[in-house]
matplotlib code that plots the C-alpha trace (Angstrom):
import matplotlib.pyplot as plt

x = [-121.1, -118.8, -118.0, -119.6, -116.1, -117.1, -116.2, -112.9, -111.9, -112.6, -111.1, -107.8, -107.7, -107.2, -105.0, -102.4, -103.7, -103.4, -106.0, -109.6, -109.4, -107.2, -108.7, -112.4, -110.6, -109.4, -112.9, -114.8, -116.6, -117.8, -115.5, -118.5, -119.3, -116.5, -116.1, -119.3, -118.3, -115.1, -117.1, -120.0, -116.9, -115.5, -119.3, -119.2, -116.0, -116.6, -113.3, -111.2, -109.3, -107.6, -106.2, -106.5, -103.4, -101.9, -99.9, -103.4, -104.9, -102.5, -103.8, -104.6, -103.6, -107.0, -106.4, -103.0, -104.9, -107.2, -105.1, -103.8, -106.5, -108.7, -105.9, -106.4, -109.9, -110.6, -107.8, -109.5, -112.4, -110.9, -110.0, -113.0, -114.9, -112.4, -112.9, -116.6, -116.3, -114.1, -116.3, -119.5, -117.6, -116.3, -112.5, -112.3, -113.4, -113.2, -114.7, -114.7, -114.6, -115.1, -113.8, -113.4, -110.2, -110.1, -110.4, -107.4, -105.0, -105.0, -108.1, -107.9, -103.8, -104.1, -107.5, -105.8, -103.0, -104.8, -107.2, -104.9, -103.0, -105.8, -107.5, -105.0, -107.3, -110.4, -109.2, -109.7, -110.2, -110.0, -110.7, -110.6, -113.9, -115.9, -119.1, -121.1, -119.2, -119.4, -123.1, -123.8, -121.5, -123.4, -126.4, -125.4, -123.8, -120.2, -118.6, -119.8, -119.2, -117.7, -115.9, -117.3, -119.0, -122.4, -123.6, -127.2, -129.4, -132.0, -131.7, -127.8, -127.2, -124.6, -122.2, -120.5, -117.0, -116.0, -115.8, -113.2, -112.2, -113.2, -110.8, -111.1, -108.2, -106.4, -103.3, -99.9, -100.1, -103.4, -104.8, -106.7, -103.9, -102.7, -105.7, -106.7, -109.8, -112.4, -115.6, -117.3, -118.9, -115.3, -114.9, -118.3, -116.1, -114.2, -113.4, -114.5, -113.2, -115.6, -116.0, -118.8, -122.1, -123.3, -120.6, -122.9, -126.0, -126.7, -123.2, -124.0, -127.5, -125.8, -122.8, -125.5, -127.3, -123.9, -123.7, -126.8, -126.7, -123.7, -125.1, -123.8, -123.9, -120.3, -119.0, -117.2, -114.9, -113.6, -115.0, -112.4, -112.3, -110.9, -109.6, -105.9, -107.3, -108.8, -105.9, -103.8, -105.9, -105.7, -101.7, -102.0, -104.1, -107.1, -109.9, -110.1, -111.9, -113.3, -111.9, -111.6, -108.7, -106.9, -106.7, -103.7, -101.6, -102.0, -100.0, -97.0, -96.9, -98.7, -101.5, -102.8, -105.3, -107.3, -110.1, -113.6, -115.6, -118.3, -117.2, -117.3, -117.0, -118.5, -116.5, -119.2, -118.9, -121.9, -123.2, -127.0, -130.0, -129.0, -127.8, -124.0, -122.2, -119.6, -116.8, -117.9, -118.6, -115.0, -114.2, -116.3, -114.8, -111.7, -112.6, -114.3, -111.1, -108.4, -111.2, -110.9, -107.3, -107.3, -106.8, -109.1, -107.9, -104.2, -105.3]
y = [128.6, 126.7, 123.0, 119.8, 118.5, 115.0, 117.0, 118.1, 115.0, 113.6, 116.4, 115.8, 111.8, 112.4, 114.6, 112.4, 109.1, 110.8, 108.9, 108.6, 104.5, 104.9, 107.2, 105.8, 102.5, 104.1, 106.0, 103.0, 104.2, 103.9, 106.1, 107.3, 108.5, 110.1, 111.8, 113.8, 114.7, 116.3, 118.0, 119.3, 120.9, 122.4, 124.0, 125.5, 127.3, 128.2, 126.6, 123.3, 121.6, 119.0, 118.4, 114.4, 113.6, 110.1, 109.6, 110.5, 113.6, 117.4, 120.1, 123.3, 127.0, 126.9, 123.3, 124.2, 126.9, 125.0, 121.6, 122.9, 125.0, 121.8, 119.6, 122.4, 122.2, 118.4, 118.4, 120.6, 118.9, 116.2, 117.8, 118.3, 115.3, 113.9, 116.1, 115.5, 111.8, 112.2, 114.3, 112.1, 108.8, 111.1, 111.5, 114.9, 117.7, 119.0, 116.2, 118.2, 115.7, 117.0, 114.7, 114.5, 115.0, 111.4, 109.8, 112.4, 110.8, 106.5, 106.5, 110.0, 109.1, 106.2, 107.4, 110.4, 108.8, 105.6, 108.0, 110.1, 107.7, 105.7, 108.9, 112.2, 113.6, 114.6, 117.7, 115.9, 118.1, 117.0, 119.5, 118.8, 120.6, 119.8, 117.8, 120.4, 122.8, 118.6, 118.6, 122.0, 121.5, 118.2, 120.0, 123.1, 121.8, 122.6, 119.2, 116.0, 113.8, 113.4, 110.7, 110.9, 109.5, 108.7, 112.2, 111.1, 113.0, 111.8, 113.8, 112.5, 109.0, 107.2, 104.0, 102.0, 101.5, 100.3, 99.8, 101.0, 101.1, 103.7, 103.8, 105.4, 108.2, 108.5, 110.7, 108.5, 107.0, 106.3, 103.6, 102.3, 102.9, 99.2, 97.5, 96.2, 96.4, 98.3, 99.1, 102.2, 101.9, 101.7, 105.8, 107.1, 109.1, 110.4, 114.1, 114.3, 116.2, 116.2, 118.9, 121.2, 119.4, 122.6, 121.0, 118.3, 117.9, 114.4, 113.2, 114.4, 112.6, 109.0, 110.2, 110.8, 107.7, 105.4, 106.9, 106.4, 102.8, 102.8, 104.2, 107.9, 111.0, 112.6, 115.0, 117.8, 119.7, 121.5, 120.8, 121.0, 122.0, 118.8, 116.0, 117.1, 119.4, 116.8, 114.8, 117.7, 118.6, 114.6, 115.1, 118.0, 115.4, 117.4, 114.7, 111.7, 111.1, 109.1, 108.7, 106.1, 104.3, 105.8, 108.9, 107.9, 108.6, 112.1, 112.4, 110.3, 110.6, 112.1, 110.2, 105.7, 104.5, 101.8, 100.4, 100.3, 96.8, 96.5, 100.1, 101.4, 104.2, 103.8, 105.3, 106.4, 108.0, 110.6, 112.4, 113.8, 111.8, 111.6, 109.5, 109.2, 111.4, 109.3, 110.9, 110.6, 106.5, 106.0, 107.7, 105.9, 102.4, 103.2, 104.3, 100.9, 99.2, 101.3, 100.6, 96.7, 96.5, 98.6, 96.6, 98.4, 96.4, 98.2, 101.4]
z = [-239.1, -237.1, -238.7, -235.9, -234.7, -236.3, -239.7, -237.6, -237.2, -240.7, -241.8, -239.8, -240.4, -244.5, -244.0, -241.8, -243.3, -246.5, -248.1, -247.7, -248.3, -245.1, -243.1, -243.7, -242.3, -239.3, -238.8, -239.5, -241.6, -245.4, -247.9, -249.5, -246.4, -245.7, -248.9, -248.3, -245.3, -246.7, -249.1, -246.4, -244.4, -247.2, -248.7, -245.3, -245.4, -248.7, -249.8, -251.0, -247.8, -250.1, -253.8, -255.0, -256.6, -257.8, -254.9, -252.4, -250.9, -250.3, -248.4, -250.0, -248.9, -247.1, -245.4, -244.3, -242.7, -241.0, -240.4, -236.7, -235.8, -235.9, -234.1, -231.1, -231.1, -231.3, -228.6, -226.5, -226.9, -226.1, -223.1, -221.8, -222.5, -220.2, -217.8, -217.8, -217.8, -214.7, -212.9, -213.5, -212.3, -208.8, -210.5, -210.3, -207.9, -204.5, -201.6, -198.2, -195.2, -191.5, -188.5, -185.1, -183.3, -181.2, -185.0, -186.4, -185.2, -186.1, -188.6, -190.6, -191.8, -193.9, -195.1, -196.9, -197.9, -199.3, -201.0, -202.8, -203.8, -205.4, -206.6, -207.0, -209.2, -206.4, -204.4, -200.7, -198.1, -194.6, -191.7, -188.5, -186.0, -183.0, -183.2, -183.2, -186.3, -187.7, -188.0, -189.2, -191.6, -193.1, -192.7, -195.0, -197.1, -195.8, -195.5, -197.5, -195.1, -191.9, -189.5, -186.0, -182.8, -183.5, -183.3, -182.2, -184.8, -186.6, -190.0, -191.1, -192.2, -191.0, -191.3, -188.7, -189.5, -186.0, -181.9, -179.4, -176.1, -174.1, -171.0, -167.7, -167.5, -164.2, -163.1, -162.4, -158.5, -158.5, -156.7, -159.4, -162.3, -162.2, -162.9, -166.1, -166.3, -164.1, -163.7, -164.0, -160.9, -159.2, -160.0, -157.9, -155.2, -157.9, -159.0, -162.7, -166.0, -168.6, -171.5, -171.6, -171.5, -174.5, -176.5, -177.7, -175.6, -177.2, -175.9, -172.6, -171.9, -172.8, -170.6, -167.7, -168.7, -168.5, -165.0, -163.3, -164.7, -162.5, -159.5, -159.1, -160.3, -161.5, -159.1, -162.0, -161.0, -164.5, -167.8, -170.8, -173.9, -176.2, -175.5, -174.8, -172.7, -170.4, -170.9, -169.4, -166.2, -165.3, -165.6, -162.8, -160.5, -160.6, -161.2, -163.9, -167.2, -169.7, -173.1, -176.2, -176.0, -178.7, -177.3, -175.2, -178.4, -177.5, -174.6, -173.4, -169.4, -166.9, -167.4, -167.0, -169.4, -167.7, -170.1, -168.5, -168.5, -171.4, -172.4, -176.4, -178.8, -182.3, -185.1, -188.0, -191.6, -191.6, -194.6, -195.1, -195.7, -199.5, -202.3, -202.0, -204.9, -206.7, -205.0, -201.6, -202.9, -203.6, -199.9, -198.4, -199.6, -198.7, -195.0, -194.9, -196.1, -193.6, -191.0, -191.4, -191.0, -187.9, -184.7, -181.6, -178.9, -180.0, -181.0]

ax = plt.figure().add_subplot(projection="3d")
ax.plot(x, y, z, "-o")
ax.set_aspect("equal")
plt.show()
């Protein structure tokens, strides 16, 4: 029969204190109860573990064999208990976060840095993905959370973090490049560069509504694959596009960003529509803190 950890802990305390009286005080139990625990442990092993002397207690041969092994067992039990408590508090284990490239350059770095500094035992795994892969990953459990533009779906929970200005991206030298702000309607005659409609249909339905309110259907001359790709196409003089203002950090030249009047793009924390895990709660706290420090006009 394997003895209870409680009995082993009492045995170790007796040896380390050299006295049942001091060991009982250390364990905050009555000396009589401690003596009973020692007798119970000795009965399980079928041998005396300590001898009482005028100077306290002394280990028997069997006790000397048991002592180092008992310490190992207790240390391992304490380690397991600490791990379980960390897991229960969300302080250990993996946390998988997907994010869009359009939030990678300004939101993810400070979030990841702050989270790893504050919660180093959580294995934060951050991966840049497309909106379609992010939504699919949240639905199937590949990701625990996502930092994204509004996914515009009903089965995921979202929390609004911030709004950033949206800009028209024009080639250098464009007649409107020197403006402080322009309206979407002023770009009705331009050649447009947009992502493929299949990349995320809910977003393109929103784009259609915005262009309809501006009074036209854009003449799309080429479809891009990413913000970086769209910027390269604009720099090549193939047309104009519409991107969050923060994407200006992705390209140093060849394009000009001019804010569009009353046009903003939200950034959201998305996750499955269920109670947050402990580690995701910790992550959400830091995401909110970082988001509140950002000035959308200067992203």
